[in-house]
GULUMTI-812378 format. One record per residue (C-alpha): residue in three letters; x, y, z. Coordinates in steps of 0.2 Angstrom, whole numbers, plus 2048, in hexadecimal, padded with zeros to 3 digits. Example, Ala and Ser with C-alpha at 12.3 -4.5 7.8 and 13.67 -1.06 7.14 Angstrom:
// GULUMTI-812378
r:ALA | x:83E | y:7EA | z:827
r:SER | x:844 | y:7FB | z:824
***
This chain:
// GULUMTI-812378
r:UNK | x:322 | y:AFD | z:48C
r:UNK | x:335 | y:AFF | z:484
r:UNK | x:33B | y:B0A | z:477
r:UNK | x:349 | y:B05 | z:46A
r:UNK | x:358 | y:B0D | z:465
r:UNK | x:351 | y:B16 | z:457
r:UNK | x:342 | y:B1D | z:45F
r:UNK | x:34D | y:B24 | z:46E
r:UNK | x:35A | y:B2C | z:462
r:UNK | x:34B | y:B34 | z:457
r:UNK | x:340 | y:B39 | z:469
r:UNK | x:34F | y:B3F | z:471
r:UNK | x:35D | y:B45 | z:465
r:UNK | x:367 | y:B4F | z:472
r:UNK | x:368 | y:B3F | z:47D
r:UNK | x:35B | y:B47 | z:489
r:UNK | x:349 | y:B47 | z:487
r:UNK | x:340 | y:B59 | z:488
r:UNK | x:331 | y:B5C | z:48F
r:UNK | x:328 | y:B6C | z:48F
r:UNK | x:31D | y:B70 | z:49C
r:UNK | x:310 | y:B7D | z:49E
r:UNK | x:30A | y:B80 | z:4AF
r:UNK | x:2FE | y:B8D | z:4A8
r:UNK | x:2F0 | y:B7E | z:4AA
r:UNK | x:2F1 | y:B7A | z:4BB
r:UNK | x:2E9 | y:B6A | z:4B8
r:UNK | x:2F8 | y:B64 | z:4B1
r:UNK | x:308 | y:B6D | z:4BA
r:UNK | x:30C | y:B79 | z:4C5
r:UNK | x:319 | y:B82 | z:4CE
r:UNK | x:31F | y:B7C | z:4DF
r:UNK | x:327 | y:B89 | z:4EA
r:UNK | x:338 | y:B85 | z:4E6
r:UNK | x:334 | y:B8B | z:4D5
r:UNK | x:333 | y:B79 | z:4CC
r:UNK | x:326 | y:B70 | z:4C3
r:UNK | x:31A | y:B63 | z:4CA
r:UNK | x:30A | y:B5A | z:4C5
r:UNK | x:302 | y:B4C | z:4BA
r:UNK | x:30C | y:B52 | z:4A9
r:UNK | x:31D | y:B53 | z:4B3
r:UNK | x:319 | y:B40 | z:4B9
r:UNK | x:315 | y:B3C | z:4A8
r:UNK | x:324 | y:B43 | z:4A1
r:UNK | x:32F | y:B3A | z:4AE
r:UNK | x:326 | y:B2B | z:4A9
r:UNK | x:32C | y:B2C | z:496
r:UNK | x:33C | y:B30 | z:498
r:UNK | x:33F | y:B22 | z:4A4
r:UNK | x:337 | y:B15 | z:496
r:UNK | x:344 | y:B1E | z:48A
r:UNK | x:353 | y:B1B | z:495
r:UNK | x:358 | y:B2E | z:494
r:UNK | x:358 | y:B3D | z:4A0
r:UNK | x:34B | y:B49 | z:49F
r:UNK | x:34B | y:B5C | z:49F
r:UNK | x:33C | y:B65 | z:4A4
r:UNK | x:338 | y:B77 | z:499
r:UNK | x:32D | y:B81 | z:4A2
r:UNK | x:321 | y:B8B | z:499
r:UNK | x:312 | y:B98 | z:4A0
r:UNK | x:306 | y:B96 | z:492
r:UNK | x:302 | y:B89 | z:486
r:UNK | x:305 | y:B92 | z:477
r:UNK | x:317 | y:B94 | z:47B
r:UNK | x:319 | y:B82 | z:47F
r:UNK | x:310 | y:B7C | z:470
r:UNK | x:31F | y:B88 | z:467
r:UNK | x:32C | y:B7E | z:46E
r:UNK | x:325 | y:B6D | z:469
r:UNK | x:320 | y:B73 | z:458
r:UNK | x:332 | y:B7B | z:454
r:UNK | x:33B | y:B6C | z:45C
r:UNK | x:343 | y:B74 | z:46B
r:UNK | x:33A | y:B69 | z:476
r:UNK | x:338 | y:B56 | z:471
r:UNK | x:326 | y:B54 | z:478
r:UNK | x:317 | y:B5E | z:481
r:UNK | x:307 | y:B5C | z:48A
r:UNK | x:2FA | y:B64 | z:47E
r:UNK | x:2E6 | y:B67 | z:47C
r:UNK | x:2E3 | y:B5F | z:46B
r:UNK | x:2DF | y:B6D | z:45E
r:UNK | x:2E0 | y:B6D | z:44A
r:UNK | x:2EA | y:B7C | z:44A
r:UNK | x:2F6 | y:B75 | z:455
r:UNK | x:2F8 | y:B64 | z:44B
r:UNK | x:2FF | y:B6C | z:43E
r:UNK | x:30E | y:B69 | z:445
r:UNK | x:30D | y:B5E | z:454
r:UNK | x:308 | y:B4C | z:453
r:UNK | x:2FD | y:B48 | z:460
r:UNK | x:2FB | y:B37 | z:46B
r:UNK | x:2E7 | y:B33 | z:470
r:UNK | x:2E1 | y:B3E | z:480
r:UNK | x:2E6 | y:B38 | z:491
r:UNK | x:2DC | y:B43 | z:49B
r:UNK | x:2CB | y:B4E | z:496
r:UNK | x:2C8 | y:B5F | z:49E
r:UNK | x:2BA | y:B6A | z:49E
r:UNK | x:2BA | y:B7C | z:498
r:UNK | x:2AD | y:B87 | z:49F
r:UNK | x:2A7 | y:B99 | z:4A2
r:UNK | x:2A7 | y:BA6 | z:4B0
r:UNK | x:29D | y:BB5 | z:4B3
r:UNK | x:29B | y:BC3 | z:4BF
r:UNK | x:28F | y:BBD | z:4CD
r:UNK | x:284 | y:BCE | z:4C7
r:UNK | x:286 | y:BC7 | z:4B3
r:UNK | x:275 | y:BC5 | z:4AB
r:UNK | x:27C | y:BB6 | z:4A1
r:UNK | x:274 | y:BA4 | z:4A9
r:UNK | x:27A | y:B98 | z:499
r:UNK | x:288 | y:B95 | z:48E
r:UNK | x:27E | y:B97 | z:47F
r:UNK | x:27A | y:BA9 | z:484
r:UNK | x:28D | y:BAD | z:482
r:UNK | x:28F | y:BB0 | z:470
r:UNK | x:286 | y:BC0 | z:46D
r:UNK | x:28D | y:BCE | z:464
r:UNK | x:294 | y:BDB | z:473
r:UNK | x:29A | y:BCE | z:47F
r:UNK | x:2AD | y:BCB | z:482
r:UNK | x:2B4 | y:BB9 | z:488
r:UNK | x:2C5 | y:BB9 | z:48F
r:UNK | x:2CF | y:BAC | z:48D
r:UNK | x:2E3 | y:BA8 | z:48E
r:UNK | x:2EC | y:BAD | z:47E
r:UNK | x:2F2 | y:B9C | z:474
r:UNK | x:2E8 | y:B8F | z:47F
r:UNK | x:2DB | y:B84 | z:479
r:UNK | x:2CC | y:B8D | z:480
r:UNK | x:2D2 | y:B9B | z:475
r:UNK | x:2D6 | y:B90 | z:465
r:UNK | x:2C4 | y:B89 | z:467
r:UNK | x:2BB | y:B99 | z:46A
r:UNK | x:2C4 | y:BA2 | z:45D
r:UNK | x:2BC | y:B95 | z:450
r:UNK | x:2AB | y:B94 | z:459
r:UNK | x:2A6 | y:BA5 | z:461
r:UNK | x:29D | y:BAF | z:452
r:UNK | x:296 | y:BBF | z:45A
r:UNK | x:29F | y:BC0 | z:46C
r:UNK | x:2B0 | y:BC9 | z:46A
r:UNK | x:2C0 | y:BC0 | z:475
r:UNK | x:2CC | y:BC8 | z:47F
r:UNK | x:2DC | y:BBE | z:480
r:UNK | x:2E5 | y:BBE | z:491
r:UNK | x:2F9 | y:BBA | z:490
r:UNK | x:2F6 | y:BAA | z:49A
r:UNK | x:2E7 | y:B9E | z:4A0
r:UNK | x:2EB | y:BA3 | z:4B2
r:UNK | x:2EA | y:BB6 | z:4AE
r:UNK | x:2D9 | y:BB4 | z:4A6
r:UNK | x:2D0 | y:BB8 | z:4B8
r:UNK | x:2DA | y:BC8 | z:4BA
r:UNK | x:2D6 | y:BCE | z:4A8
r:UNK | x:2C4 | y:BCA | z:4A9
r:UNK | x:2C4 | y:BD3 | z:4BB
r:UNK | x:2CE | y:BE3 | z:4B2
r:UNK | x:2BE | y:BE5 | z:4AF
r:UNK | x:2C1 | y:BDE | z:49D
r:UNK | x:2B5 | y:BD1 | z:49A
r:UNK | x:2A4 | y:BCA | z:49B
r:UNK | x:2A7 | y:BB9 | z:49C
r:UNK | x:2B8 | y:BAF | z:4A1
r:UNK | x:2BB | y:B9E | z:498
r:UNK | x:2C9 | y:B91 | z:49D
r:UNK | x:2CC | y:B82 | z:4A6
r:UNK | x:2BD | y:B7E | z:4B2
r:UNK | x:2C4 | y:B7B | z:4C3
r:UNK | x:2D0 | y:B89 | z:4C0
r:UNK | x:2C1 | y:B94 | z:4BD
r:UNK | x:2B6 | y:B8C | z:4CC
r:UNK | x:2C5 | y:B90 | z:4D8
r:UNK | x:2C4 | y:BA1 | z:4D3
r:UNK | x:2B3 | y:BA1 | z:4D7
r:UNK | x:2B6 | y:B9B | z:4E8
r:UNK | x:2C6 | y:BA6 | z:4ED
r:UNK | x:2BF | y:BB8 | z:4E6
r:UNK | x:2AC | y:BB8 | z:4E8
r:UNK | x:2A0 | y:BC2 | z:4DD
r:UNK | x:2A4 | y:BB6 | z:4CF
r:UNK | x:29B | y:BA5 | z:4C9
r:UNK | x:29A | y:B98 | z:4BD
r:UNK | x:290 | y:B96 | z:4AF
r:UNK | x:288 | y:B84 | z:4AF
r:UNK | x:28F | y:B75 | z:4A5
r:UNK | x:29C | y:B78 | z:49B
r:UNK | x:29F | y:B7E | z:488
r:UNK | x:2AE | y:B72 | z:483
r:UNK | x:2B7 | y:B63 | z:488
r:UNK | x:2CC | y:B64 | z:487
r:UNK | x:2D3 | y:B54 | z:481
r:UNK | x:2E4 | y:B54 | z:489
r:UNK | x:2F0 | y:B4B | z:47F
r:UNK | x:306 | y:B47 | z:47D
r:UNK | x:30C | y:B4F | z:46D
r:UNK | x:31E | y:B4E | z:463
r:UNK | x:324 | y:B59 | z:456
r:UNK | x:31E | y:B51 | z:444
r:UNK | x:330 | y:B51 | z:43F
r:UNK | x:334 | y:B43 | z:449
r:UNK | x:32B | y:B38 | z:43F
r:UNK | x:31B | y:B2B | z:441
r:UNK | x:326 | y:B1E | z:44A
r:UNK | x:328 | y:B2A | z:45A
r:UNK | x:316 | y:B30 | z:458
r:UNK | x:310 | y:B1E | z:459
r:UNK | x:31B | y:B18 | z:468
r:UNK | x:315 | y:B2A | z:470
r:UNK | x:303 | y:B25 | z:46D
r:UNK | x:307 | y:B10 | z:474
r:UNK | x:30F | y:B1B | z:483
r:UNK | x:300 | y:B26 | z:486
r:UNK | x:2F3 | y:B14 | z:486
r:UNK | x:2FD | y:B0C | z:48F
r:UNK | x:2FF | y:B1A | z:49E
r:UNK | x:2EC | y:B19 | z:49D
r:UNK | x:2E8 | y:B08 | z:49E
r:UNK | x:2F7 | y:B05 | z:4AB
r:UNK | x:2ED | y:B11 | z:4B8
r:UNK | x:2FD | y:B1C | z:4B8
r:UNK | x:2F2 | y:B2C | z:4B1
r:UNK | x:2E5 | y:B29 | z:4BD
r:UNK | x:2F1 | y:B27 | z:4CC
r:UNK | x:2FC | y:B38 | z:4C6
r:UNK | x:2E8 | y:B41 | z:4C7
r:UNK | x:2E6 | y:B39 | z:4DA
r:UNK | x:2F8 | y:B3D | z:4DE
r:UNK | x:2F7 | y:B4E | z:4DB
r:UNK | x:2E4 | y:B51 | z:4E0
r:UNK | x:2DE | y:B57 | z:4CF
r:UNK | x:2CB | y:B5A | z:4CD
r:UNK | x:2C4 | y:B5E | z:4BD
r:UNK | x:2CC | y:B51 | z:4B1
r:UNK | x:2C8 | y:B3F | z:4AE
r:UNK | x:2D3 | y:B32 | z:4A5
r:UNK | x:2D0 | y:B31 | z:494
r:UNK | x:2C8 | y:B23 | z:48B
r:UNK | x:2D3 | y:B16 | z:483
r:UNK | x:2D6 | y:B18 | z:471
r:UNK | x:2CB | y:B0F | z:465
***
């Protein structure tokens, strides 16, 4: 798909298209040994810039909340986010391009055996500040308290401080900690499914948001998203279904 001059100028007013890349979610992006970002979201950003016909500038953030702020404030032109109504105040989202499971992790000797046992008085749940899991659990938990780690990758360290009874986050990220550290286990199943989408500042207008939505549907239908997941050997995420 191509973009007309009006879309290009609205999408990339500086002459470059600035992508907010969150390396706090390893399913989507990570820092390489040389400090440069790589991953599914980087591949998608490169594809979008190519279709706009403008240079790409990557803005790297360690936490989702900082990436959200950059796009909301127009300091970045687009980003990759879990869809959430709070974020939707300033960001126009596409439909999801991948689905990611959120799960709970506990210590091996924890009495907890089921997700339904988490939300009781006295329990503390550790989650990355400003992450989709934080936003969701802040709405859904009625009795347990939340302890916020500075970033999603820091959740396990804060959990083991010891601070919490439960760690919450990306299922595959927590499963990796279980395998690497020992003395930890996952609670069965998941407590939520993240709809990971792309988004632009709402101030860019409906035409830009519509073009981005069409772009996301095209990269899903063409197999580009599936190929990116395979290329980066990503487990725990699946291509989202096409928008109805």
